[in-house]
C-alpha positions as CSV (number, residue, x, y, z in Angstrom):
1,M,23.3,-157.6,76.2
2,Q,19.9,-155.4,76.6
3,R,22.0,-152.9,74.6
4,A,22.8,-154.9,71.9
5,K,18.9,-155.8,71.5
6,L,18.3,-152.7,71.5
7,D,20.8,-152.2,68.5
8,R,19.7,-154.9,67.1
9,H,16.4,-153.5,66.4
10,G,17.2,-150.0,65.6
11,L,15.7,-148.7,68.5
12,T,18.5,-147.3,70.9
13,D,18.1,-143.4,68.9
14,R,14.3,-143.4,69.1
15,F,14.2,-142.5,72.6
16,E,15.5,-139.6,74.2
17,D,17.4,-142.0,76.8
18,V,18.2,-145.4,77.1
19,L,19.2,-146.5,80.4
20,I,19.5,-150.5,80.6
21,S,19.8,-152.1,84.8
22,G,23.1,-154.0,83.9
23,E,24.6,-150.7,83.4
24,T,23.9,-149.6,86.6
25,D,25.1,-149.5,90.6
26,S,22.1,-151.0,91.1
27,M,20.5,-153.5,89.7
28,K,16.5,-153.6,88.9
29,P,14.5,-154.1,91.2
30,R,16.1,-152.0,93.5
31,D,15.4,-148.4,94.0
32,G,18.7,-147.4,93.3
33,F,18.1,-147.9,89.5
34,F,14.8,-146.1,89.2
35,E,16.8,-143.0,90.6
36,A,19.2,-143.6,88.5
37,A,16.5,-142.8,85.9
38,K,15.1,-140.1,87.4
39,E,18.4,-138.1,87.6
40,R,18.4,-138.9,84.0
41,L,14.9,-137.6,82.4
42,P,11.5,-135.3,84.2
43,A,9.2,-138.4,85.7
44,D,6.4,-137.5,83.2
45,R,8.9,-139.0,80.5
46,H,9.8,-142.3,82.3
47,V,9.0,-145.7,80.3
48,Y,9.7,-149.1,81.6
49,V,10.4,-152.1,79.0
50,G,10.4,-155.3,80.6
51,D,9.3,-158.9,80.2
52,R,8.5,-159.7,84.0
53,I,5.9,-158.4,86.4
54,G,7.5,-159.3,89.5
55,T,11.0,-157.6,88.5
56,D,10.7,-154.9,85.1
57,V,6.1,-153.8,86.2
58,V,5.6,-153.9,89.3
59,P,8.6,-152.0,90.4
60,A,8.7,-149.4,88.1
61,C,5.0,-149.0,88.8
62,E,6.0,-148.8,92.1
63,N,8.6,-146.4,91.1
64,G,6.0,-143.9,89.2
65,F,7.1,-145.1,85.6
66,R,5.2,-146.6,82.8
67,G,5.2,-149.8,83.2
68,V,4.9,-151.8,79.2
69,L,5.0,-155.5,79.2
70,V,6.3,-157.7,76.6
71,G,3.8,-160.3,76.4
72,D,0.4,-161.1,77.4
73,P,-1.5,-158.4,78.9
74,T,-2.4,-157.8,82.6
75,P,-4.4,-155.6,84.8
76,L,-1.1,-154.6,86.9
77,A,0.7,-153.5,83.5
78,D,-0.3,-150.1,82.3
79,R,0.4,-151.3,78.7
80,S,1.1,-154.4,76.5
81,I,2.9,-154.8,74.2
82,E,4.0,-158.6,71.9
83,S,7.2,-157.7,71.0
84,V,10.0,-155.4,71.4
85,A,10.3,-155.0,67.5
86,E,6.9,-153.2,68.4
87,L,8.7,-150.3,69.3
88,S,10.4,-149.6,66.0
89,D,6.4,-147.8,65.0
90,R,6.4,-143.8,66.2
91,A,2.5,-144.5,66.7
92,T,3.7,-146.8,69.3
93,I,5.4,-144.5,71.2
94,E,3.4,-142.4,71.2
95,R,0.5,-144.2,72.7
96,L,3.0,-145.9,75.4
97,T,4.7,-143.2,76.6
98,G,1.2,-140.8,76.5
99,E,2.6,-138.3,73.6
């Protein structure tokens, strides 16, 4: 379901790698999901995008990821965006990844 959303917005190919919790053996916010991501990319490349503070952003930040909240800004998130559609903009991706 999440991958279909990314595909629908043309976002899957915008990133070096995409890991979706429903496609792994360990669901978020368990650490196993984040460990799987760390095995695939260097830590400085991790950006986690989610729409929930407690199960998305906070666990991501606790595991060394840049936590991006889809929704209203909060100090608990490293960054926020109004909509997933913003990820189609290269400048937004660069801002979120710190490049």
